[in-house]
LUMKEDO-775542 format. One record per residue (C-alpha): x, z, y; residue in one letter. Coordinates in Angstrom, 2 decimals, decimal comma. Layout:
ATOM         u         w         v   residuo
ATOM         X         Z         Y         A
...
***
This chain:
ATOM         u         w         v   residuo
ATOM    -67,04    146,86   -161,28         M
ATOM    -64,74    146,47   -158,29         T
ATOM    -66,24    145,12   -154,82         R
ATOM    -65,19    142,45   -152,69         D
ATOM    -63,17    143,75   -149,82         Q
ATOM    -65,66    142,21   -147,20         S
ATOM    -68,32    144,67   -148,36         R
ATOM    -66,30    147,78   -147,60         W
ATOM    -68,03    148,25   -144,36         T
ATOM    -68,94    151,34   -142,60         R
ATOM    -72,49    151,10   -143,96         Q
ATOM    -71,93    152,25   -147,53         P
ATOM    -73,81    150,91   -150,43         S
ATOM    -75,98    153,50   -151,94         T
ATOM    -76,25    154,02   -155,66         A
ATOM    -79,54    155,09   -156,91         P
ATOM    -78,47    158,41   -157,99         S
ATOM    -77,50    159,21   -154,44         T
ATOM    -80,44    158,14   -152,62         L
ATOM    -82,11    161,56   -152,07         N
ATOM    -78,88    163,44   -151,49         R
ATOM    -77,99    160,68   -148,87         R
ATOM    -81,16    161,49   -147,09         K
ATOM    -79,87    165,17   -146,65         F
ATOM    -79,79    165,66   -143,08         L
ATOM    -78,97    162,14   -141,94         S
ATOM    -78,70    163,37   -138,21         V
ATOM    -77,97    167,03   -138,95         A
ATOM    -74,68    168,06   -137,53         G
ATOM    -74,60    165,31   -134,88         A
ATOM    -73,52    168,04   -132,38         G
ATOM    -70,29    168,48   -134,45         V
ATOM    -69,75    164,69   -135,09         A
ATOM    -70,47    163,96   -131,32         G
ATOM    -68,43    166,59   -129,74         G
ATOM    -64,76    166,04   -128,88         S
ATOM    -62,15    166,99   -131,60         L
ATOM    -59,43    167,05   -129,06         L
ATOM    -59,01    170,83   -129,17         T
ATOM    -58,41    170,50   -132,93         M
ATOM    -55,91    167,59   -132,33         L
ATOM    -53,65    169,68   -130,07         D
ATOM    -52,88    172,07   -132,93         A
ATOM    -50,26    169,87   -134,56         R
ATOM    -47,91    167,13   -133,51         Q
ATOM    -47,38    164,28   -135,80         A
ATOM    -43,94    162,84   -136,35         P
ATOM    -43,04    159,87   -133,98         A
ATOM    -42,34    157,32   -136,82         Q
ATOM    -46,04    156,99   -137,64         I
ATOM    -46,72    155,55   -134,13         R
ATOM    -47,70    151,91   -134,27         G
ATOM    -48,55    152,15   -137,92         T
ATOM    -51,97    151,67   -139,87         S
ATOM    -53,70    153,95   -142,49         L
ATOM    -56,21    153,10   -144,93         R
ATOM    -58,06    155,62   -146,93         M
ATOM    -60,75    155,41   -149,51         L
ATOM    -63,42    158,08   -149,68         K
ATOM    -66,87    158,38   -151,32         W
ATOM    -70,18    158,06   -149,61         S
ATOM    -70,86    161,70   -148,90         H
ATOM    -74,24    163,12   -149,67         F
ATOM    -74,47    164,60   -146,31         V
ATOM    -74,23    161,33   -144,08         P
ATOM    -73,44    163,41   -140,95         A
ATOM    -70,33    164,50   -142,63         Y
ATOM    -69,18    160,76   -143,07         D
ATOM    -69,92    160,24   -139,31         A
ATOM    -67,69    163,35   -138,66         W
ATOM    -64,90    162,18   -140,70         V
ATOM    -64,75    158,80   -139,07         D
ATOM    -64,65    160,25   -135,68         K
ATOM    -62,07    162,83   -136,90         F
ATOM    -59,85    160,15   -138,24         A
ATOM    -60,22    157,86   -135,32         K
ATOM    -59,37    160,50   -132,81         E
ATOM    -56,45    161,61   -134,83         W
ATOM    -55,33    158,17   -135,00         G
ATOM    -55,71    157,45   -131,30         D
ATOM    -53,74    160,63   -130,48         K
ATOM    -50,83    159,68   -132,88         N
ATOM    -50,62    155,98   -132,44         G
ATOM    -52,14    155,26   -135,90         V
ATOM    -54,84    152,67   -136,49         K
ATOM    -57,22    154,38   -139,09         V
ATOM    -59,50    152,72   -141,34         R
ATOM    -61,89    154,75   -143,64         V
ATOM    -63,67    152,95   -146,37         D
ATOM    -66,63    154,69   -148,05         H
ATOM    -68,10    153,87   -151,38         I
ATOM    -70,52    155,54   -153,86         P
ATOM    -68,77    158,14   -155,93         H
ATOM    -69,50    156,57   -159,20         L
ATOM    -67,60    153,32   -158,25         E
ATOM    -64,52    155,00   -157,16         L
ATOM    -62,90    155,18   -160,69         P
ATOM    -63,06    151,52   -161,05         A
ATOM    -61,74    150,93   -157,48         R
ATOM    -59,00    153,30   -158,50         Y
ATOM    -58,22    151,27   -161,70         A
ATOM    -58,10    147,89   -159,72         A
ATOM    -55,59    149,28   -157,02         E
ATOM    -53,46    150,69   -159,80         F
ATOM    -53,47    147,39   -161,67         A
ATOM    -52,70    145,45   -158,30         A
ATOM    -50,11    147,89   -157,25         G
ATOM    -51,68    147,95   -153,72         G
ATOM    -54,70    148,86   -151,90         G
ATOM    -55,52    152,08   -149,90         H
ATOM    -52,71    154,58   -148,50         D
ATOM    -54,70    157,55   -149,23         L
ATOM    -57,42    158,15   -151,80         I
ATOM    -60,22    160,89   -152,55         H
ATOM    -60,85    161,65   -156,18         F
ATOM    -64,59    162,75   -156,18         A
ATOM    -66,25    164,69   -159,06         G
ATOM    -64,13    162,69   -161,69         Q
ATOM    -60,62    164,00   -161,18         I
ATOM    -57,94    161,54   -162,17         L
ATOM    -54,74    163,42   -161,20         T
ATOM    -53,66    163,70   -164,64         G
ATOM    -54,19    160,19   -165,38         Q
ATOM    -52,36    158,66   -162,44         Y
ATOM    -49,82    161,33   -161,43         Y
ATOM    -46,55    159,33   -162,53         R
ATOM    -47,91    156,79   -159,61         H
ATOM    -48,80    159,42   -157,07         L
ATOM    -46,64    161,06   -154,47         V
ATOM    -45,52    164,50   -154,86         D
ATOM    -47,54    166,56   -152,41         L
ATOM    -46,09    170,09   -153,24         S
ATOM    -44,77    170,58   -149,67         D
ATOM    -48,28    170,22   -148,28         I
ATOM    -50,04    172,11   -151,03         A
ATOM    -47,62    175,01   -151,04         T
ATOM    -47,71    175,33   -147,32         G
ATOM    -51,44    175,44   -147,20         L
ATOM    -51,57    178,05   -149,97         G
ATOM    -49,23    180,25   -148,02         R
ATOM    -51,09    179,75   -144,64         K
ATOM    -54,60    180,31   -146,07         Y
ATOM    -54,14    183,25   -148,75         G
ATOM    -53,52    181,09   -151,60         G
ATOM    -55,48    178,67   -153,91         W
ATOM    -58,25    179,42   -156,08         M
ATOM    -56,85    179,48   -159,56         E
ATOM    -58,96    176,56   -160,67         N
ATOM    -57,68    174,56   -157,90         A
ATOM    -54,34    174,15   -159,42         K
ATOM    -55,64    172,13   -162,39         S
ATOM    -57,23    169,77   -159,87         A
ATOM    -54,16    168,99   -157,99         G
ATOM    -51,30    169,95   -160,40         Q
ATOM    -49,52    168,29   -163,42         V
ATOM    -46,75    170,28   -164,97         G
ATOM    -46,66    172,41   -162,15         G
ATOM    -46,24    169,78   -159,46         T
ATOM    -48,87    169,04   -156,93         W
ATOM    -49,77    165,49   -157,09         Y
ATOM    -52,98    166,13   -155,25         G
ATOM    -54,11    168,47   -152,57         V
ATOM    -57,48    169,98   -153,21         P
ATOM    -60,08    169,20   -150,41         D
ATOM    -63,30    170,89   -151,32         F
ATOM    -65,74    171,36   -154,16         F
ATOM    -69,48    171,01   -154,43         I
ATOM    -71,36    174,12   -155,66         A
ATOM    -74,32    173,69   -157,90         I
ATOM    -76,45    176,85   -157,64         P
ATOM    -80,11    177,43   -158,81         L
ATOM    -82,84    176,55   -156,48         L
ATOM    -86,10    178,18   -157,29         W
ATOM    -89,69    178,64   -155,96         R
ATOM    -90,71    182,17   -155,04         K
ATOM    -94,22    181,32   -154,65         D
ATOM    -94,51    179,93   -158,12         L
ATOM    -92,60    182,83   -159,63         F
ATOM    -94,82    185,29   -157,99         D
ATOM    -98,05    183,52   -159,31         S
ATOM    -97,09    184,37   -162,91         V
ATOM    -95,71    187,86   -162,20         G
ATOM    -92,02    187,03   -162,31         R
ATOM    -89,40    188,53   -160,27         P
ATOM    -86,48    186,96   -158,68         A
ATOM    -84,41    185,34   -161,44         P
ATOM    -81,09    186,69   -162,42         K
ATOM    -80,45    185,40   -165,84         T
ATOM    -80,84    182,14   -167,93         W
ATOM    -83,62    184,16   -169,94         D
ATOM    -85,48    184,79   -166,61         D
ATOM    -85,37    181,22   -165,78         L
ATOM    -86,61    180,15   -169,32         R
ATOM    -89,51    182,67   -169,10         T
ATOM    -90,70    181,46   -165,70         A
ATOM    -90,70    177,81   -166,97         A
ATOM    -92,57    178,81   -170,10         R
ATOM    -95,25    180,40   -168,10         L
ATOM    -95,48    177,69   -165,31         L
ATOM    -95,20    174,53   -167,39         K
ATOM    -98,99    174,99   -168,43         P
ATOM    -99,97    175,20   -164,93         K
ATOM    -98,34    171,82   -164,07         G
ATOM    -95,02    173,45   -162,61         K
ATOM    -92,34    172,83   -165,24         P
ATOM    -88,59    172,77   -164,79         T
ATOM    -86,10    170,24   -165,61         G
ATOM    -82,34    169,55   -166,14         M
ATOM    -80,80    166,00   -166,78         Q
ATOM    -80,40    165,08   -170,52         F
ATOM    -78,81    161,84   -169,51         S
ATOM    -75,52    160,14   -168,26         H
ATOM    -75,11    161,50   -164,80         C
ATOM    -72,84    163,97   -163,07         N
ATOM    -75,56    166,59   -162,72         D
ATOM    -75,88    166,59   -166,54         A
ATOM    -72,23    167,09   -166,98         N
ATOM    -71,90    170,13   -164,67         H
ATOM    -75,35    171,60   -165,33         N
ATOM    -75,00    172,09   -169,15         W
ATOM    -71,44    173,27   -168,75         R
ATOM    -72,78    175,96   -166,54         A
ATOM    -74,98    177,04   -169,23         L
ATOM    -72,30    176,67   -171,98         M
ATOM    -69,69    178,70   -170,07         Y
ATOM    -72,16    181,57   -169,15         S
ATOM    -73,04    181,61   -173,10         F
ATOM    -69,25    182,12   -173,63         G
ATOM    -68,45    178,80   -174,71         V
ATOM    -64,59    177,58   -174,17         K
ATOM    -63,95    173,73   -174,24         E
ATOM    -60,27    174,34   -174,89         T
ATOM    -57,79    177,12   -175,04         D
ATOM    -56,29    178,20   -171,68         P
ATOM    -53,51    175,68   -172,15         S
ATOM    -55,87    173,06   -172,44         G
ATOM    -54,32    171,64   -175,55         Q
ATOM    -56,55    172,97   -178,50         S
ATOM    -60,26    171,98   -178,53         V
ATOM    -62,43    175,32   -178,88         A
ATOM    -65,89    174,22   -178,57         I
ATOM    -66,72    174,48   -182,34         D
ATOM    -68,12    177,93   -182,05         S
ATOM    -71,06    180,05   -182,65         K
ATOM    -71,50    180,44   -178,75         E
ATOM    -71,90    176,59   -178,56         M
ATOM    -74,44    176,82   -181,18         R
ATOM    -76,31    179,40   -179,35         E
ATOM    -76,37    177,42   -176,05         A
ATOM    -77,66    174,30   -177,84         L
ATOM    -80,35    176,53   -179,55         R
ATOM    -81,27    178,00   -176,03         F
ATOM    -81,28    174,72   -174,50         A
ATOM    -83,74    173,09   -177,08         K
ATOM    -86,11    176,08   -176,61         A
ATOM    -85,94    175,80   -172,79         M
ATOM    -86,88    172,17   -173,24         Y
ATOM    -89,74    172,69   -175,51         D
ATOM    -91,10    175,47   -173,64         E
ATOM    -90,56    174,49   -169,83         G
ATOM    -89,70    170,87   -169,44         M
ATOM    -91,53    167,25   -170,03         T
ATOM    -89,92    164,10   -171,47         P
ATOM    -89,16    162,46   -168,00         E
ATOM    -85,97    164,60   -168,00         V
ATOM    -84,30    162,18   -170,64         F
ATOM    -84,35    159,42   -167,83         S
ATOM    -83,25    161,44   -164,88         W
ATOM    -80,34    160,56   -162,64         D
ATOM    -78,45    162,67   -160,14         D
ATOM    -81,42    162,34   -157,52         A
ATOM    -84,31    162,97   -159,78         S
ATOM    -84,12    166,75   -159,68         D
ATOM    -84,12    166,42   -155,80         N
ATOM    -87,24    164,63   -155,79         R
ATOM    -88,63    166,91   -158,49         F
ATOM    -88,20    169,87   -156,19         L
ATOM    -89,30    168,10   -153,06         A
ATOM    -92,62    166,96   -154,75         S
ATOM    -93,70    170,55   -155,15         G
ATOM    -93,82    170,23   -158,99         V
ATOM    -90,60    171,78   -160,06         G
ATOM    -90,49    175,46   -160,39         C
ATOM    -86,64    175,50   -160,32         W
ATOM    -83,84    173,14   -160,58         I
ATOM    -79,98    173,49   -160,98         H
ATOM    -78,57    171,41   -158,25         D
ATOM    -76,59    171,27   -155,04         A
ATOM    -77,79    172,75   -151,70         I
ATOM    -78,55    169,14   -150,62         S
ATOM    -81,62    169,18   -152,75         A
ATOM    -82,66    172,68   -150,99         F
ATOM    -82,30    171,57   -147,42         V
ATOM    -83,83    168,00   -148,11         T
ATOM    -87,08    169,61   -148,59         T
ATOM    -87,15    170,92   -145,07         K
ATOM    -87,87    167,41   -143,91         D
ATOM    -89,67    165,86   -146,79         T
ATOM    -91,86    169,07   -147,82         N
ATOM    -91,56    172,13   -145,25         P
ATOM    -94,04    174,19   -147,39         K
ATOM    -91,77    173,73   -150,37         V
ATOM    -88,71    174,56   -148,41         F
ATOM    -90,24    177,70   -147,04         E
ATOM    -90,82    179,04   -150,55         H
ATOM    -87,41    177,81   -152,17         T
ATOM    -84,63    180,23   -152,61         Y
ATOM    -81,09    180,15   -153,72         V
ATOM    -79,38    181,97   -156,76         L
ATOM    -75,66    181,45   -156,99         D
ATOM    -75,84    181,17   -160,67         E
ATOM    -77,82    182,55   -163,64         A
ATOM    -76,10    185,34   -165,82         Q
ATOM    -75,74    184,50   -169,55         G
ATOM    -75,25    186,52   -172,43         P
ATOM    -71,58    186,49   -172,01         V
ATOM    -70,50    185,62   -168,52         A
ATOM    -71,70    183,93   -165,28         K
ATOM    -69,99    180,65   -164,50         W
ATOM    -71,08    177,97   -162,00         N
ATOM    -69,56    174,70   -162,62         V
ATOM    -68,57    172,77   -159,42         G
ATOM    -67,63    169,26   -158,66         E
ATOM    -63,94    169,09   -157,15         P
ATOM    -62,65    166,61   -154,64         N
ATOM    -58,83    165,99   -154,09         V
ATOM    -56,75    164,04   -151,84         W
ATOM    -53,88    161,83   -153,39         A
ATOM    -51,45    159,27   -152,12         I
ATOM    -50,12    156,13   -154,15         W
ATOM    -46,60    155,70   -154,45         K
ATOM    -47,03    152,14   -153,47         F
ATOM    -48,73    153,28   -150,16         S
ATOM    -47,53    151,50   -147,25         K
ATOM    -47,82    154,54   -145,01         N
ATOM    -46,91    157,80   -146,99         I
ATOM    -45,93    159,78   -143,83         P
ATOM    -49,24    159,19   -141,95         A
ATOM    -51,22    159,84   -145,29         A
ATOM    -49,64    163,27   -145,53         K
ATOM    -49,96    164,11   -141,91         E
ATOM    -53,65    163,28   -142,21         F
ATOM    -54,08    165,45   -145,19         I
ATOM    -52,32    168,34   -143,53         Q
ATOM    -54,49    167,92   -140,27         H
ATOM    -57,86    167,81   -141,98         I
ATOM    -56,99    170,65   -144,23         S
ATOM    -56,21    172,69   -141,24         D
ATOM    -59,72    171,99   -139,94         N
ATOM    -61,58    172,88   -143,07         Q
ATOM    -64,03    175,00   -141,12         K
ATOM    -65,10    172,22   -138,96         H
ATOM    -65,48    169,96   -141,85         A
ATOM    -67,51    172,63   -143,63         M
ATOM    -69,71    172,81   -140,55         T
ATOM    -70,23    168,98   -140,43         A
ATOM    -71,31    168,99   -144,18         S
ATOM    -73,97    171,60   -143,41         R
ATOM    -72,25    174,05   -145,71         G
ATOM    -71,90    171,70   -148,49         Y
ATOM    -68,15    171,40   -148,78         N
ATOM    -66,85    174,63   -150,51         M
ATOM    -63,21    175,44   -149,77         P
ATOM    -60,44    175,99   -152,42         F
ATOM    -58,43    178,33   -150,22         L
ATOM    -58,90    182,05   -150,43         R
ATOM    -58,91    182,95   -146,67         D
ATOM    -61,61    180,36   -146,11         Q
ATOM    -64,10    182,76   -147,91         Y
ATOM    -63,85    185,18   -145,04         K
ATOM    -67,26    185,99   -143,69         K
ATOM    -69,24    184,85   -142,15         P
ATOM    -68,56    181,25   -143,49         M
ATOM    -69,72    178,22   -141,57         P
ATOM    -73,42    177,63   -142,10         V
ATOM    -73,70    179,77   -145,31         L
ATOM    -73,21    182,82   -143,33         G
ATOM    -76,05    182,08   -140,91         A
ATOM    -78,58    181,55   -143,48         D
ATOM    -79,89    184,55   -145,63         P
ATOM    -80,87    182,33   -148,45         K
ATOM    -77,47    180,77   -148,65         L
ATOM    -75,25    183,79   -147,92         S
ATOM    -74,68    184,66   -151,65         A
ATOM    -72,54    181,43   -151,92         L
ATOM    -69,99    183,06   -149,67         Q
ATOM    -68,48    184,35   -152,88         E
ATOM    -68,91    181,35   -154,96         Q
ATOM    -65,07    181,06   -155,33         D
ATOM    -65,48    184,26   -157,86         K
ATOM    -67,71    182,46   -160,30         I
ATOM    -66,65    178,75   -160,11         T
ATOM    -65,09    176,98   -163,04         A
ATOM    -64,57    173,24   -163,58         F
ATOM    -64,68    170,97   -166,63         F
ATOM    -62,36    171,74   -169,40         G
ATOM    -62,68    175,51   -168,84         H
ATOM    -60,85    177,81   -169,46         P
ATOM    -58,18    175,05   -169,69         G
ATOM    -57,18    172,69   -166,94         P
ATOM    -58,85    169,41   -166,20         M
ATOM    -56,29    167,43   -168,43         T
ATOM    -56,70    163,61   -168,92         P
ATOM    -58,36    164,42   -172,36         A
ATOM    -60,73    166,82   -170,60         A
ATOM    -61,57    164,04   -168,13         Q
ATOM    -62,41    161,57   -170,84         E
ATOM    -64,51    164,02   -172,35         V
ATOM    -66,39    164,32   -169,09         L
ATOM    -66,57    160,66   -168,26         T
ATOM    -67,91    159,71   -171,83         T
ATOM    -70,85    162,26   -171,36         F
ATOM    -70,21    163,93   -174,86         I
ATOM    -71,52    167,15   -173,81         V
ATOM    -74,79    165,91   -172,29         P
ATOM    -75,32    163,97   -175,26         D
ATOM    -74,94    166,85   -177,68         M
ATOM    -77,78    168,70   -175,71         F
ATOM    -79,74    165,52   -175,62         T
ATOM    -79,66    165,14   -179,33         R
ATOM    -80,66    168,68   -180,03         V
ATOM    -83,48    168,55   -177,47         A
ATOM    -84,82    165,35   -179,17         R
ATOM    -84,90    167,22   -182,65         G
ATOM    -81,56    166,55   -184,18         A
ATOM    -80,02    169,48   -186,31         A
ATOM    -77,54    171,66   -184,53         I
ATOM    -74,94    171,39   -187,35         E
ATOM    -75,23    167,57   -187,44         D
ATOM    -74,86    167,40   -183,62         T
ATOM    -71,82    169,89   -183,69         M
ATOM    -70,17    167,65   -186,40         K
ATOM    -70,73    164,52   -184,22         W
ATOM    -69,68    166,23   -180,80         G
ATOM    -66,74    168,08   -181,91         V
ATOM    -65,47    165,20   -184,00         G
ATOM    -65,65    162,94   -180,78         E
ATOM    -63,91    165,58   -178,64         I
ATOM    -61,14    166,33   -181,01         R
ATOM    -60,58    162,45   -181,43         R
ATOM    -60,04    162,05   -177,60         I
ATOM    -57,65    165,11   -177,62         Y
ATOM    -55,76    163,74   -180,58         A
ATOM    -55,26    160,33   -178,94         K
ATOM    -53,99    161,87   -175,76         H
ATOM    -51,45    164,05   -177,56         K
ATOM    -50,28    161,02   -179,44         A
ATOM    -49,81    158,91   -176,22         S
***
């Protein structure tokens, strides 16, 4: 699954699951990317010993191409000012874990890496540089970290990664279609289910992925957590998913599928719901705001009638499940000082980064939620996302993102449980299978 190094060019390969998201404002933000960054660079003086060195970093191909352009320019200008030759390699997010594994096995590769979606801090921490000085300093400087950020970057209380941003996954819904069946703006999962039931006979169903993709992992967890499901206890050591709340979530999902979806959702990837909304067919989807803004170019009429709900209220709670992104440095990095300086510098420029991403990159630091936030504060449809930090959870909730929780995520056990029930399997049989698989993974990690 690794790539020949000659293919790591600035023109990133694009996985099928990223096609529609990669179209998201391919030229938007050009003013930010094209403008001079020298005023930002003046804020911090890097140590003299990094002059004359090189820095290689590995990042994913962002769903907002304008952000990749901004990062490349930002890195180059930082490097030019500090005498560092910087190379940024972008590859599709689903290929990153294989690349990390190859570099770890070889004991060499990039100096600075970026965990995206699949957070492997707990898996590799013994081979990562302690970044507590940077993370602690950023927390003090910007009002503290979101509590959930700690499990993305810490292992045993030590910061082996510095959280960069997370991707919020709200609800995108069509007001004109809801109006056509006399439904008000949705607030709850029941509201969404009712609207889909009324609109499916009119050829306007909903859809959520019953498949092996990132969207399926976070969408069904948002439903689960809002129904009160706990994957583990707060320590992350004991599996807690075998509950009446999980059974209720499965039962609800089965009804929502039967009443409001079509079988195509069993083959959907991460981009399918984007296309579904932009086509004008979908009455609502659960997806990142890239899907919202993409329609501005592909179907302006749909965009005009599409609104954003930060998350649907469940019977017990209201939790949105984000996709975290974290900086880390290999111990075998050839330029640890420059890698640390770059993390510090880009973290100090989070507002510029968020603007370049068109509001897509959500901050982990509390003070960065002061209103108005970049992009979000200027758009009434997106303004509710300015308080997303209060309702964001990550996989493993309410426990941390442990290596065991990561394996449960990457093996798609949770989406498979929802898929089995949607296809007609008995809930108790599904629970027996799913809980068994999850407990097996946790037991393996405890024994290792």
